[in-house]
C-alpha positions as CSV (number, residue, x, y, z in Angstrom):
1,M,96.6,82.5,80.7
2,Q,96.6,86.0,79.3
3,V,99.8,87.9,79.4
4,S,99.8,90.5,82.2
5,K,100.9,93.8,80.7
6,R,100.9,95.5,84.1
7,R,103.2,92.8,85.5
8,F,105.7,93.4,82.8
9,S,105.4,97.2,83.2
10,L,106.2,96.8,86.9
11,R,109.0,94.4,86.2
12,E,110.6,96.8,83.6
13,R,110.4,99.8,85.9
14,T,111.7,98.0,89.0
15,S,114.3,95.7,87.4
16,H,117.2,97.6,88.9
17,L,115.7,97.3,92.4
18,H,115.0,93.6,91.8
19,A,118.6,93.2,90.8
20,A,119.8,94.8,94.0
21,V,117.7,92.4,96.0
22,D,119.1,89.4,94.0
23,A,122.6,90.7,94.7
24,A,121.9,91.1,98.4
25,V,120.4,87.6,98.6
26,G,123.4,86.1,96.8
27,S,123.7,82.4,96.5
28,F,123.9,79.8,99.2
29,E,126.1,76.8,98.9
30,T,126.5,76.1,102.6
31,T,124.1,76.1,105.5
32,Q,126.0,79.2,106.8
33,D,125.2,81.0,103.6
34,Y,121.6,79.8,103.8
35,G,121.5,81.1,107.4
36,R,122.4,84.6,106.2
37,Y,119.6,84.4,103.6
38,L,117.1,83.1,106.2
39,C,117.9,85.9,108.6
40,G,117.2,88.4,105.9
41,I,114.0,86.9,104.5
42,H,112.5,86.5,108.0
43,R,113.2,90.1,108.8
44,F,111.9,91.4,105.5
45,R,108.7,89.3,105.4
46,A,107.9,89.9,109.1
47,D,108.2,93.6,108.6
48,V,105.9,93.7,105.5
49,E,103.4,91.0,106.7
50,V,102.8,92.8,110.0
51,G,101.6,95.8,107.9
52,L,99.1,93.6,106.0
53,T,97.7,91.9,109.1
54,G,94.3,93.2,110.0
55,M,94.1,95.7,107.2
56,A,90.8,96.3,105.4
57,W,91.2,94.7,102.0
58,P,89.7,96.4,99.0
59,S,86.8,94.6,97.5
60,T,88.8,94.2,94.3
61,F,90.8,91.5,96.0
62,G,87.8,89.4,97.0
63,G,89.0,86.5,99.1
64,W,92.5,86.5,97.7
65,R,95.3,87.2,100.2
66,P,99.1,87.0,99.8
67,Q,101.0,84.1,101.1
68,A,102.2,84.7,104.7
69,V,105.6,83.0,105.2
70,A,107.2,85.0,108.1
71,S,106.0,82.5,110.7
72,L,107.4,79.7,108.6
73,A,110.7,81.5,108.2
74,A,110.8,81.9,112.0
75,A,110.3,78.2,112.5
76,D,113.2,77.7,109.9
77,L,115.4,80.0,112.0
78,D,114.6,77.9,115.1
79,D,115.5,74.7,113.2
80,L,118.9,76.1,112.4
81,Q,119.3,77.6,115.9
82,L,119.5,81.1,114.6
83,N,118.1,84.1,116.5
84,Q,115.2,86.1,115.2
85,R,115.8,89.8,114.9
86,S,113.1,92.4,115.5
87,G,112.1,94.4,112.6
88,F,112.8,97.9,111.4
89,S,109.3,99.2,112.3
90,V,108.8,100.1,108.7
91,V,105.5,101.6,107.6
92,F,104.6,101.2,103.9
93,D,102.1,103.6,102.3
94,L,99.5,101.1,101.0
95,A,96.7,103.7,101.2
96,D,95.2,102.8,97.8
97,R,94.8,99.7,95.6
98,S,97.5,100.6,93.2
99,R,100.1,101.0,95.9
100,L,99.0,97.8,97.6
101,A,99.2,96.0,94.2
102,G,102.8,97.3,93.8
103,A,103.8,96.0,97.2
104,L,102.1,92.6,96.5
105,Y,103.8,92.4,93.2
106,V,107.1,92.1,95.1
107,L,105.8,89.7,97.8
108,E,103.9,87.3,95.5
109,G,106.5,87.5,92.7
110,S,109.0,86.1,95.1
111,S,107.3,82.7,94.7
112,L,108.8,82.5,91.3
113,G,112.4,82.8,92.6
114,A,111.5,80.6,95.6
115,R,111.4,77.6,93.3
116,V,115.1,77.9,92.5
117,L,116.0,78.7,96.1
118,Y,114.1,75.8,97.4
119,A,116.0,73.4,95.1
120,R,119.2,74.8,96.5
121,A,118.0,74.4,100.1
122,Q,117.0,70.8,99.4
123,G,120.6,70.3,98.2
124,L,121.7,71.3,101.6
125,G,119.5,68.8,103.3
126,L,116.7,71.2,104.2
127,S,113.0,70.5,103.5
128,E,109.4,71.5,104.0
129,T,109.6,70.1,107.5
130,F,113.1,71.3,108.5
131,G,114.7,74.6,107.7
132,A,113.0,75.5,104.4
133,R,109.3,75.6,105.2
134,H,108.9,79.1,103.9
135,L,110.5,78.2,100.6
136,A,108.4,75.1,100.2
137,R,105.2,77.2,100.7
138,Q,106.4,79.9,98.3
139,A,107.6,77.4,95.7
140,N,104.2,75.9,95.6
141,G,102.5,79.3,95.4
142,L,102.1,79.6,91.6
143,E,98.3,79.6,91.8
144,N,98.4,82.4,94.3
145,W,100.6,84.4,91.9
146,R,98.2,83.8,89.0
147,G,95.4,84.9,91.2
148,F,97.3,88.1,92.0
149,L,97.9,88.7,88.3
150,A,94.2,88.4,87.5
151,I,93.5,91.0,90.2
152,L,96.3,93.3,89.0
153,D,95.1,93.2,85.4
154,G,91.4,93.6,86.4
155,M,91.9,96.7,88.5
156,A,90.1,99.8,87.3
157,D,91.8,103.2,87.7
158,F,95.2,101.6,88.1
159,D,98.0,104.0,88.8
160,L,101.2,102.5,87.5
161,D,103.4,105.2,89.0
162,G,101.9,104.6,92.5
163,A,102.4,100.9,92.1
164,V,106.0,101.3,91.0
165,D,106.7,103.6,93.9
166,A,105.3,101.1,96.4
167,A,107.1,98.2,94.7
168,G,110.3,100.2,94.9
169,D,109.8,100.8,98.6
170,V,109.3,97.1,99.3
171,F,112.3,96.1,97.1
172,R,114.5,98.7,98.9
173,H,113.4,97.4,102.2
174,A,114.1,93.8,101.1
175,A,117.6,94.7,100.1
176,H,118.2,96.4,103.4
177,A,116.8,93.4,105.3
178,F,119.1,91.0,103.5
179,E,122.1,93.1,104.0
180,D,121.3,93.4,107.7
181,G,120.6,89.7,107.8
182,A,124.0,88.9,106.4
183,R,125.7,91.1,109.0
184,H,123.6,89.5,111.8
185,A,124.3,85.9,110.7
186,A,128.0,86.4,110.1
């Protein structure tokens, strides 16, 4: 696979925001820690995914769509008898392909980190059928990530600044959702 220059440009320009999300997620060594994470990921994904539902997708994306995991995270919350929180009613500006690509960079890129998180969840006795459905789906989403990178690199008239702005919005929202999830689950 060809190296994605746009991916690395996005990564470089949003690394401080990604680090803030990683810090907000923290690590989970107990099911209580995992519950905090799960509250945050559900809130984050539900907020973002609702904005993608029913939108008119640019032809550039063909039949490719991001992995939806909010409903799986909701089922995971039910497994662990944790309450779902309503979202923040966030509206992201995804008015053009570049901004959409920036937001999707964050969503689809999370499949890479999900592999590590899923292994940790399995260590807690969770699985693709109980408590960690969303992580199982994401951890097996490498092909979807590769498909996204092909779209990202093939986009004509790509506006890196717009993509970075949108990715930043999504990263900031993720950090906020995880911080709120930690307060909610505590």
